[in-house]
Phi, psi and omega in degrees: 000129179280165178300322178296321177300317180295320178296315180297316179298321180293323177299313180296319179300314181294317179299317182297316179298320179295317179298317180296322177296318180293324176297313181297321179294320179293322177299323180293337181266351188279157177273326180281147177273191174094170182270166178232127178266131173270119174250124180278121173278111195250029176302126180071001180275128180297151182302323182294327178287323176297315180295325176299315180295324179289306189281326185260331186250344179089021177307126188269344183200154183230142177228134177246147182275323187242141183299314183300317180291322177301314182294327181292337181254354191300313183299328180283327189259337188306140177082001181268300179221166175304138181243126184245149167261116187249351180264177179300136183241125175274147184298329182285353178259353185300316184300335183283339187241343178299131184092345179258331182255149178276338179203144170248114189271351194242048180272122185223013178207152176294326179300314179294315181300318180294324179290320176299316180296316181298313181292327179293315179297321178298324182272354180073031180232165170245126184260126176281137181225158171243146173278123179276128181252126175274078189291336179267001180054041183272130184294332183269008179240151178277177181116151177278155179291152184306318183287347180261353192294315184294315178298319179297315180296325178292322177295320179295325183293345179273354186265122176290142178105347176228155172238125180275108188264350181155210187234154172225144173216156173237109183290153172300157176294125182239159180269337183229159178298320181297325177296316177300317185299328178298317179291319181290326177297318178295320180293321179297323178297320176294321179299320177297321176295321177301315181298321180292330183264357181298139188288330178205172185257015183283333184270127174290123187273155185226135168239101185263110177201148181101132178234197187303324183273358189211008189293330179293317176298320180296317179297317180299334181260010169113006179301142173256347179213134177239146185250101188242125180242287188295333178291342176261310189258357183089179182298144182294144180251121179249103181296144179283145181275000000 
């Protein structure tokens, strides 16, 4: 291990400890009970750094945004912790990841859900999915509209090959914590409706919301899973081509 490697590991170690402290503090302030899972959003993060966080720090889950990057790290990470696809998924990429990921968080159309289900049945697996909610009604973001979410989740629950485990949202970029909380509060209200309409209690439910700039607000408003990247690994590095 080089001196730079040691420095990098210490940075990740310190960042991870800080994030965990902030999660615990936010949980103490929340009205909803229950645990919160930290999922590391590992876009552009090398596999060795992800494995360090898993093996040395206890990172419980990993999420990748892009299928190609997920596949490039899959052999190194598989079998360690649950692996999620958290970014937008095109139907022609579904076959590449079914059976490799524990959850697809970004389902926002019946076409995509049916393709995941078809590939899952072919592979002999059931894929857990989340309904993505466009809580900010942003034209440039994917997700179903808030008023369509419950009906959409019910339609998904009728499809063999997938299990609808809950909801995911990405709030608009906000300047203050209170602004974020308004969006997360609305999503939590939809999540409560989802729980009431859920067909059975066998599936452990998930409310995935909050990222590095907003995970504390999300936890305070009821998130069960937060997607944190740069607060653990630092700003993303995009190599020039």
